[in-house]
C-alpha positions in Angstrom: 42.2 -6.1 7.1 41.7 -9.3 5.2 39.7 -9.3 1.9 36.9 -11.3 3.4 36.6 -8.9 6.4 36.7 -6.0 4.0 34.0 -7.4 1.9 31.7 -8.1 4.9 32.3 -4.5 6.1 31.3 -3.1 2.6 28.2 -5.2 2.6 27.4 -4.0 6.1 27.7 -0.4 5.1 25.7 -0.8 2.0 22.8 -2.6 3.8 22.6 0.2 6.3 22.5 3.1 3.8 18.9 4.3 3.7 18.6 4.2 -0.1 18.6 1.4 -2.6 22.1 0.7 -4.1 22.5 -1.5 -7.1 25.7 -2.4 -9.1 25.7 -3.8 -12.5 28.3 -5.1 -14.9 29.1 -3.6 -18.3 26.2 -5.7 -19.8 23.7 -4.3 -17.3 23.5 -7.5 -15.3 23.0 -7.0 -11.6 26.1 -7.8 -9.4 25.0 -6.4 -5.9 21.7 -5.5 -4.4 21.4 -4.0 -0.8 18.6 -4.5 1.7 16.8 -1.1 0.8 16.8 -2.3 -2.9 15.1 -5.5 -1.7 12.5 -3.6 0.2 11.9 -1.2 -2.6 11.5 -3.7 -5.4 10.2 -6.8 -3.5 12.9 -9.0 -4.8 15.7 -10.6 -2.7 19.4 -10.3 -3.7 19.7 -14.0 -4.3 16.8 -13.7 -6.9 18.4 -10.9 -8.9 22.2 -11.4 -8.9 23.2 -12.1 -12.5 20.0 -11.0 -14.1 19.5 -8.0 -16.5 18.3 -5.0 -14.6 15.4 -4.6 -17.1 13.9 -7.7 -15.7 13.8 -6.3 -12.2 13.7 -2.6 -12.1 10.8 -1.8 -14.4 10.9 1.8 -15.1 8.8 3.9 -17.6 12.1 5.2 -19.0 14.0 1.9 -19.3 13.6 1.7 -23.1 13.6 5.3 -24.2 15.7 7.3 -21.7 17.7 4.7 -19.6 20.2 6.7 -17.6 22.6 3.9 -17.5 22.6 3.6 -21.4 23.1 7.3 -21.6 26.0 7.0 -19.1 27.6 4.2 -21.1 27.3 6.2 -24.3 28.2 9.7 -23.1 30.3 8.9 -20.0 28.7 11.6 -17.8 27.3 10.6 -14.4 23.6 11.0 -13.9 22.1 12.8 -10.8 18.5 13.6 -9.8 16.9 11.7 -12.7 13.2 11.1 -11.7 11.1 8.3 -13.0 8.6 5.7 -11.8 9.5 2.1 -10.8 6.9 -0.7 -10.8 7.9 -3.2 -8.3 7.1 -6.9 -7.8 3.8 -6.0 -6.1 2.7 -3.8 -9.0 3.2 -0.7 -6.8 4.0 2.5 -8.8 6.8 4.2 -6.9 8.3 7.6 -7.8 12.1 7.3 -7.5 15.1 9.6 -8.0 18.1 8.0 -9.6 21.8 8.7 -9.6 24.3 6.7 -11.6 28.0 6.6 -12.2 30.5 4.3 -14.0 32.8 2.0 -12.0 36.4 1.4 -13.0 39.0 -1.1 -11.8 42.4 -0.1 -10.5 43.6 0.1 -14.0 40.9 2.6 -15.0 39.1 0.1 -17.1 35.4 0.5 -17.2 33.7 -2.6 -15.5 30.1 -1.6 -14.7 27.7 0.8 -13.0 26.7 2.1 -9.6 23.2 3.3 -9.2 21.5 4.8 -6.2 17.7 4.7 -6.1 15.8 7.0 -3.8 12.2 6.4 -3.0 10.5 9.9 -3.2 6.9 8.6 -3.0 6.2 10.4 0.2 7.6 13.6 -1.1 5.6 13.4 -4.3 2.5 12.3 -2.5 2.6 15.4 -0.2 3.0 17.7 -3.1 0.0 16.2 -4.9 -2.1 16.2 -1.7 -1.4 19.8 -1.2 -2.4 20.6 -4.8 -5.5 18.3 -4.6 -6.6 19.9 -1.4 -6.3 23.5 -2.8 -8.3 22.3 -5.9 -10.9 20.9 -3.5 -11.2 24.1 -1.6 -11.3 26.2 -4.8 -13.9 24.1 -6.6 -15.6 21.4 -4.5 -16.3 23.5 -1.5 -16.8 26.9 -3.3 -19.6 25.6 -5.5 -22.1 24.6 -2.8 -21.2 27.7 -0.7 -22.0 30.0 -3.8 -25.2 28.1 -4.1 -26.2 28.4 -0.5 -25.3 32.1 -0.4 -26.9 32.9 -3.7 -30.2 31.1 -3.0 -30.3 32.5 0.7 -30.0 36.1 -0.7 -32.8 35.5 -3.3 -35.1 34.3 -0.5 -34.3 37.1 1.7 -35.0 39.7 -0.9 -38.0 38.1 -2.5 -39.7 35.8 0.0 -42.8 38.0 0.4 -43.9 37.5 -3.2 -42.1 34.2 -4.0 -44.4 31.3 -4.9 -44.4 28.5 -2.4 -43.3 25.8 -4.9 -40.3 28.0 -5.9 -39.4 28.6 -2.3 -39.5 24.9 -1.7 -37.1 24.3 -4.6 -34.7 26.9 -3.2 -34.8 25.4 0.2 -34.2 21.9 -1.2 -31.2 23.1 -3.2 -29.8 24.8 -0.1 -30.2 21.6 1.9 -28.6 19.5 -0.8 -25.6 22.0 -1.0 -25.2 21.9 2.8 -25.2 18.2 2.8 -22.4 18.2 0.2 -20.3 20.4 2.4 -21.1 18.3 5.5 -20.0 15.2 3.7 -16.8 16.8 2.5 -16.0 18.2 5.9 -16.6 14.8 7.6 -14.4 13.0 5.1 -11.6 15.5 5.7 -12.0 15.3 9.5 -11.8 11.5 9.3 -8.6 11.8 7.1 -7.1 14.2 9.5 -7.8 11.9 12.5 -6.1 9.1 10.8 -3.1 11.2 9.9 -2.8 12.5 13.4 -3.4 9.2 15.2 -1.4 7.2 12.6 -4.1 4.5 12.9 -4.1 2.8 16.3 -4.6 -0.9 15.8 -6.4 -3.3 18.3 -4.8 -6.5 17.2 -6.6 -9.8 17.8 -7.1 -13.1 15.9 -9.2 -12.6 12.8 -11.0 -15.1 10.6 -10.5 -13.2 7.4 -12.9 -15.5 5.2 -15.7 -15.1 7.8 -15.0 -11.3 8.0 -15.4 -11.0 4.2 -18.5 -13.3 4.1 -20.3 -11.0 6.6 -19.3 -7.9 4.6 -20.5 -9.4 1.4 -23.9 -10.1 3.0 -24.2 -6.5 4.0 -23.1 -5.2 0.6 -25.0 -7.6 -1.6 -28.4 -5.7 -1.3 -26.8 -2.5 -2.6 -25.1 -4.5 -5.3 -28.3 -6.3 -6.2 -30.0 -3.0 -7.2 -27.5 -2.8 -10.2 -27.6 -6.6 -10.8 -24.2 -7.0 -9.5 -23.0 -10.3 -7.8 -20.2 -10.5 -5.3 -18.4 -13.9 -4.9 -15.8 -15.1 -2.4 -13.3 -17.7 -3.4 -10.8 -19.3 -1.0 -9.3 -22.6 0.2 -8.6 -23.1 3.9 -7.0 -19.9 5.4 -5.4 -19.6 8.7 -6.5 -16.9 11.2 -4.3 -13.7 11.2 -3.4 -11.2 13.9 -4.9 -7.9 12.8 -7.5 -5.2 13.6 -10.9 -6.6 12.4 -12.7 -3.2 12.4 -10.0 -1.5 10.3 -9.9 -4.4 7.9 -13.6 -4.1 7.5 -13.1 -0.4 6.5 -10.6 -1.5 3.9 -12.9 -4.0 2.2 -16.0 -1.9 2.7 -14.3 0.9 0.8 -13.2 -1.5 -2.0 -16.7 -3.1 -2.4 -18.3 0.3 -2.3 -16.1 1.7 -5.0 -16.6 -1.3 -7.2 -20.4 -1.2 -6.8 -20.4 2.6 -7.6 -18.4 2.3 -10.8 -19.2 -1.1 -12.2 -21.6 -1.5 -15.1 -25.0 -3.0 -14.7 -25.1 -6.8 -14.2 -21.4 -6.9 -13.3 -19.4 -9.1 -11.0 -17.0 -8.6 -8.0 -14.8 -11.6 -7.3 -12.8 -11.7 -4.0 -10.1 -14.3 -3.7 -8.0 -15.2 -0.6 -4.7 -17.0 -0.7 -2.0 -17.5 1.9 1.7 -18.5 2.2 3.7 -19.1 5.4 3.7 -15.4 6.4 1.0 -13.5 4.6 -2.5 -13.6 3.2 -3.2 -12.0 -0.3 -6.7 -10.8 -0.9 -7.7 -9.7 -4.4 -10.9 -7.8 -5.2 -11.5 -8.0 -8.9 -14.4 -6.3 -10.8 -15.4 -6.1 -14.4 -16.2 -2.4 -14.4 -14.8 0.5 -16.6 -11.3 0.3 -15.2 -9.0 3.1 -14.3 -7.3 5.3 -16.9 -3.5 5.1 -17.1 -3.1 8.8 -16.0 -4.9 8.1 -12.7 -3.4 4.7 -11.8 -0.2 5.9 -10.0 -2.1 8.4 -7.8 -5.2 6.4 -7.0 -4.3 6.1 -3.3 -3.5 9.8 -2.9 -5.7 11.8 -0.5 -8.0 14.2 -2.3 -7.2 12.8 -5.7 -10.2 13.0 -8.0 -10.3 10.6 -11.0 -10.4 12.2 -14.4 -13.0 9.6 -15.2 -15.3 10.4 -12.3 -16.5 13.7 -10.8 -17.5 12.0 -7.5 -15.5 11.4 -4.4 -12.3 13.0 -3.1 -9.9 10.0 -2.9 -10.1 9.8 0.9 -11.5 6.2 0.9 -8.7 4.7 -1.0 -6.1 6.8 1.0 -7.6 5.3 4.1 -7.3 1.7 2.5 -3.6 2.3 2.0 -3.0 3.9 5.4 -4.8 0.9 7.2 -2.8 -1.8 5.2 0.5 0.0 5.7 -0.3 0.2 9.5 -0.6 -3.6 9.4 2.9 -3.8 7.8 1.2 -4.9 4.5 1.2 -3.6 0.9 -1.6 -2.5 -1.4 -1.5 -2.3 -5.2 -3.9 -1.9 -8.1 -3.9 -3.4 -11.6 -6.3 -1.9 -14.2 -6.8 -1.2 -17.9 -9.4 1.3 -19.0 -12.5 -0.6 -20.1 -11.2 -3.9 -18.7 -11.9 -3.9 -15.0 -9.9 -3.3 -11.8 -8.1 -5.6 -9.4 -7.0 -4.4 -5.9 -4.3 -6.7 -4.3 -4.1 -6.5 -0.5 -1.1 -8.2 1.2 -1.4 -8.6 5.0 1.1 -10.3 7.2 -0.4 -13.0 9.3 1.1 -11.3 12.3 2.2 -7.7 12.2 5.4 -8.6 14.1 6.4 -10.5 11.0 5.8 -7.6 8.6 9.5 -6.9 8.0 10.3 -10.6 7.3 7.5 -10.9 4.7 8.1 -13.5 2.0 9.0 -12.1 -1.3 
């Protein structure tokens, strides 16, 4: 087998391995980058070859606990090292790293081989399970306790209970029942999405017009808090998508922004496009999202530490719908400095795998 054929065969194998494989030289510059690595990071191989890995693989442990630097200093391969990678699209992706040194035929150290496994689904399921258990233990238990307790009091004392007190008890029972109903409906909707895997009715969609109509519907609610919603865009071509599902995406984002934003705030929505995709940003000047919440904001049943309302199902639905379209969703935020949600949608779902990087 010639060297050229052998090289092509090696590339073919690497590109079909279902995990990201990256090689670097002794100075940590990238020397090869397979297809799963491109998908994971959002960068093409041609963009990254020869560049320092720190410019491409943004990890929380790059500076303090880099497995490659440890490998170079100690000489012991690293396996099962978990960290978080922030890719080109500002998505926070939990990954598991394994790294080993590469030597030439003479045994001289020449670089590193690193395998990067996306474990976001695994971690998300763990968190969703824990969040759901918390929801059952706290969010559902509290209204149930209130309903049972107040019902028992009415049953035991209704004959001599003043009418105004009975009315208060009944109102509290009704409010607690509505809390439970809302929670059950949210959960059923989430379960339906998970089971059906979101069926799309694809058709031509005028995205600027869709957003204009949504803003008209949301503006009265926003105006009650003195909030303005603006749409900015140049000419944008129609896309092939499910208009009803996209409405749900942006209704959720507008509703969240209105709920958390300060009085007299602003929500600015921008639309840009390239050859294959449209990018929609929904930016507000609200209180922002705390760092501890940011990586988990799209998890089902995740409840923000900065808010006691909601159960994370709205943003979980946003992500599920965008992914069903072959797109990407990310969030940028700093506590006290507002939040920006970035939605990338292919102009045609069939082109999703060939999305521009």
